[in-house]
GUDOVO-410677 format. One line per field, with one value per residue (C-alpha): x, y, z; residue number from 1. Coordinates in steps of 0.02 Angstrom, whole numbers. Example, Ala and Ser with C-alpha at 12.3 -4.5 7.8 and 13.67 -1.06 7.14 Angstrom:
2
east	[615|684]
north	[-225|-53]
up	[390|357]
seq	[1|2]
***
This chain:
345
east	[-717|-761|-622|-639|-494|-530|-422|-430|-286|-241|-109|-64|-85|77|79|-111|-88|44|-51|-210|-119|-46|-208|-290|-137|-167|-363|-438|-612|-674|-609|-686|-578|-615|-515|-489|-402|-306|-186|-97|-241|-272|-477|-460|-363|-488|-614|-557|-534|-708|-788|-703|-778|-602|-634|-761|-719|-807|-781|-706|-845|-741|-751|-606|-611|-539|-529|-500|-597|-745|-721|-717|-884|-963|-869|-942|-1129|-1070|-1132|-944|-911|-1079|-1067|-882|-831|-670|-613|-426|-427|-225|-136|-72|105|54|73|26|175|71|200|76|20|6|23|-146|-273|-381|-227|-183|-346|-328|-148|-220|-362|-500|-526|-633|-490|-293|-182|-29|153|204|401|434|557|703|725|911|990|857|863|756|576|581|401|392|342|382|422|559|674|648|730|803|707|737|748|617|594|607|567|624|642|485|480|271|236|93|-40|-164|-314|-417|-583|-701|-905|-964|-848|-936|-884|-925|-827|-677|-524|-378|-252|-405|-566|-635|-776|-948|-979|-1049|-998|-975|-803|-844|-937|-751|-728|-553|-415|-252|-97|17|71|-125|-76|-194|-175|-130|-310|-213|-233|-426|-472|-524|-469|-287|-170|-41|-143|-116|74|2|51|241|340|426|380|240|265|274|117|102|197|136|276|236|357|311|481|510|643|700|620|448|468|481|315|252|307|235|62|28|-46|-191|-284|-214|-225|-79|21|194|326|504|683|626|482|617|742|629|575|750|843|892|980|916|890|707|662|528|375|477|438|253|350|330|137|120|197|74|-63|-7|1|-166|-240|-138|-208|-386|-457|-411|-308|-134|-162|-229|-89|69|-21|-9|182|202|113|247|393|344|298|477|548|472|479|685|696|628|773|673|663|827|899|782|862|1027|955|856|1029|1148|1004|1072|1011|955|852|934|801|817|1000|984|874|964|1139|1020|964|1141|1081|1242|1272|1111|1007]
north	[-675|-573|-453|-340|-255|-98|-19|90|48|121|13|-103|-264|-338|-334|-368|-559|-567|-402|-510|-676|-594|-515|-695|-769|-643|-652|-545|-649|-515|-384|-232|-157|6|36|202|246|71|44|-111|-225|-198|-195|-364|-456|-395|-449|-611|-619|-564|-719|-825|-732|-675|-503|-366|-252|-89|71|209|317|479|539|634|700|629|459|371|473|460|255|271|343|217|65|118|70|-84|-248|-314|-172|-171|-348|-365|-368|-274|-161|-152|-12|-14|13|-124|-84|-110|-263|-281|-397|-471|-527|-584|-795|-843|-679|-658|-542|-619|-636|-440|-421|-525|-456|-269|-330|-323|-158|-65|32|-27|95|8|116|107|64|120|-10|73|36|-16|-3|-122|-72|-207|-250|-440|-528|-619|-558|-388|-453|-562|-431|-268|-289|-130|-2|144|146|79|240|376|413|574|678|627|510|513|385|380|237|144|72|-82|-39|-147|-155|-62|83|260|321|463|412|310|411|352|340|303|328|475|473|527|710|755|611|603|584|439|352|345|184|96|109|74|75|-92|-131|-138|37|172|307|502|593|730|559|576|732|768|949|914|968|833|695|563|593|581|409|406|256|193|47|40|-118|-244|-331|-297|-175|-85|-133|1|-38|142|123|-51|-58|89|43|17|173|250|180|260|421|432|346|488|461|357|427|624|701|847|746|697|579|619|633|698|566|427|491|509|321|263|254|87|97|-69|-251|-302|-480|-550|-547|-684|-801|-829|-820|-1025|-1006|-839|-917|-1057|-938|-846|-991|-1051|-864|-870|-1064|-990|-978|-815|-758|-803|-761|-583|-566|-600|-474|-341|-400|-370|-204|-139|-215|-120|37|38|13|182|283|246|296|459|592|646|477|411|591|560|367|442|583|438|323|455|521|509|362|447|602|781|806|630|619|818|727|578|691|786|624|550|393|378|197|147|43]
up	[494|347|285|126|22|-65|-182|-341|-482|-652|-744|-620|-704|-678|-495|-463|-437|-304|-213|-222|-177|-16|35|16|127|278|277|151|94|-13|-148|-219|-330|-442|-601|-743|-885|-908|-1087|-994|-978|-796|-830|-931|-786|-668|-778|-783|-586|-566|-700|-569|-405|-334|-345|-382|-517|-551|-653|-553|-527|-499|-703|-696|-497|-326|-391|-228|-125|-246|-262|-59|-52|-167|-76|84|7|-71|7|-4|133|236|226|318|479|433|295|229|133|50|-129|-242|-187|21|96|279|368|521|657|777|772|610|503|482|524|645|749|716|787|951|964|983|1088|960|958|806|725|692|614|542|522|344|315|123|28|-61|-257|-197|-339|-443|-615|-707|-718|-668|-669|-514|-334|-262|-93|-148|-245|-109|72|105|198|313|483|575|671|563|390|290|438|519|674|651|491|401|420|348|439|473|504|612|561|693|701|716|535|460|307|223|219|108|288|431|431|505|675|666|693|878|950|1140|1197|1289|1134|1046|994|1057|922|915|810|766|935|1017|1102|1104|956|1022|1037|897|795|812|774|582|608|666|533|462|563|467|552|749|770|824|735|871|950|849|755|876|791|632|490|320|188|66|-110|-177|-317|-348|-498|-588|-739|-657|-578|-751|-796|-636|-668|-842|-769|-648|-474|-491|-341|-353|-517|-523|-427|-492|-450|-454|-416|-235|-238|-274|-146|-10|-22|-90|108|107|267|346|286|324|274|359|253|146|278|157|-1|-25|11|-85|-246|-230|-200|-356|-460|-435|-493|-632|-663|-674|-855|-941|-798|-848|-1006|-955|-821|-959|-1076|-958|-918|-1110|-1113|-958|-1046|-1217|-1118|-1029|-1212|-1262|-1132|-1146|-1329|-1247|-1207|-1057|-966|-1021|-927|-768|-748|-750|-608|-522|-523|-448|-334|-133|-32|105|112|190|296|371|371|478|598|624|654|778|870|878|785|672|661|753|612]
seq	[1|2|3|4|5|6|7|8|9|10|11|12|13|14|15|16|17|18|19|20|21|22|23|24|25|26|27|28|29|30|31|32|33|34|35|36|37|38|39|40|41|42|43|44|45|46|47|48|49|50|51|52|53|54|55|56|57|58|59|60|61|62|63|64|65|66|67|68|69|70|71|72|73|74|75|76|77|78|79|80|81|82|83|84|85|86|87|88|89|90|91|92|93|94|95|96|97|98|99|100|101|102|103|104|105|106|107|108|109|110|111|112|113|114|115|116|117|118|119|120|121|122|123|124|125|126|127|128|129|130|131|132|133|134|135|136|137|138|139|140|141|142|143|144|145|146|147|148|149|150|151|152|153|154|155|156|157|158|159|160|161|162|163|164|165|166|167|168|169|170|171|172|173|174|175|176|177|178|179|180|181|182|183|184|185|186|187|188|189|190|191|192|193|194|195|196|197|198|199|200|201|202|203|204|205|206|207|208|209|210|211|212|213|214|215|216|217|218|219|220|221|222|223|224|225|226|227|228|229|230|231|232|233|234|235|236|237|238|239|240|241|242|243|244|245|246|247|248|249|250|251|252|253|254|255|256|257|258|259|260|261|262|263|264|265|266|267|268|269|270|271|272|273|274|275|276|277|278|279|280|281|282|283|284|285|286|287|288|289|290|291|292|293|294|295|296|297|298|299|300|301|302|303|304|305|306|307|308|309|310|311|312|313|314|315|316|317|318|319|320|321|322|323|324|325|326|327|328|329|330|331|332|333|334|335|336|337|338|339|340|341|342|343|344|345]
***
């Protein structure tokens, strides 16, 4: 099975090797990675990986517009995508955690009955008091998360989607594909959640408001979930705030974004069963010519940026606000109380 992962990056150098290694372990065979405006050596690391045939690295075609959507338009025409059996569109802080079979994408596809799309529910991983950036696997550092069925007052949580080659595609979205216009109801593809259940009809319609949150999280994680490490360490979050959103202009990362995702109600360490294999794969990638040196360069740049930001009063004040922020959002606390779920996690 040929699986192509597509992503967009800007200043993600310290975290790239882990993400690529993880995806190789679960069955991704090809990587199409678009970068823009990198100042930490991310682009040089990708060039080193591309020289060894690990990834295909291209400049983002957006030229200041909607970076992710312009890249996805280009990706739909790319050979690595057109030749793939499945396409996986995800960010570098998102790790597909497969519970079925041997934990690979082929096992997930089989468990879901070989549909033409599989939408997997997010699970946001909290910072949980981790202050310092460390150059070691993110998945080993962060193992606290929210109630599996509720996030930030929502019981239908965002998804990312595996898409099969024969999906009747109009275009790729960041979270899900969109169906070809004029498709007869009987021609609609079989499309499941991470438990192999058909997705709701409301999810299929591109005109449906809040369409990426139409799949109830309850019961959706039987075969897979999507571990989203959106915060990482407090120090790395400051760099993320400074960088801004790689995919959307004028979107701020702030205390509210942090508070919504720093819910550490539950322990979730199932992905760690693969940690020894992940570390071996990371070591193998770093051993390739120039790759280890470019990774170290990106780590050094990340640390230097942390130090520079903490010399600014604005970022020291932000650090203090993040340290003091409650570990559960107001909306989620209200919903848990309304549903009588206090202590259920």
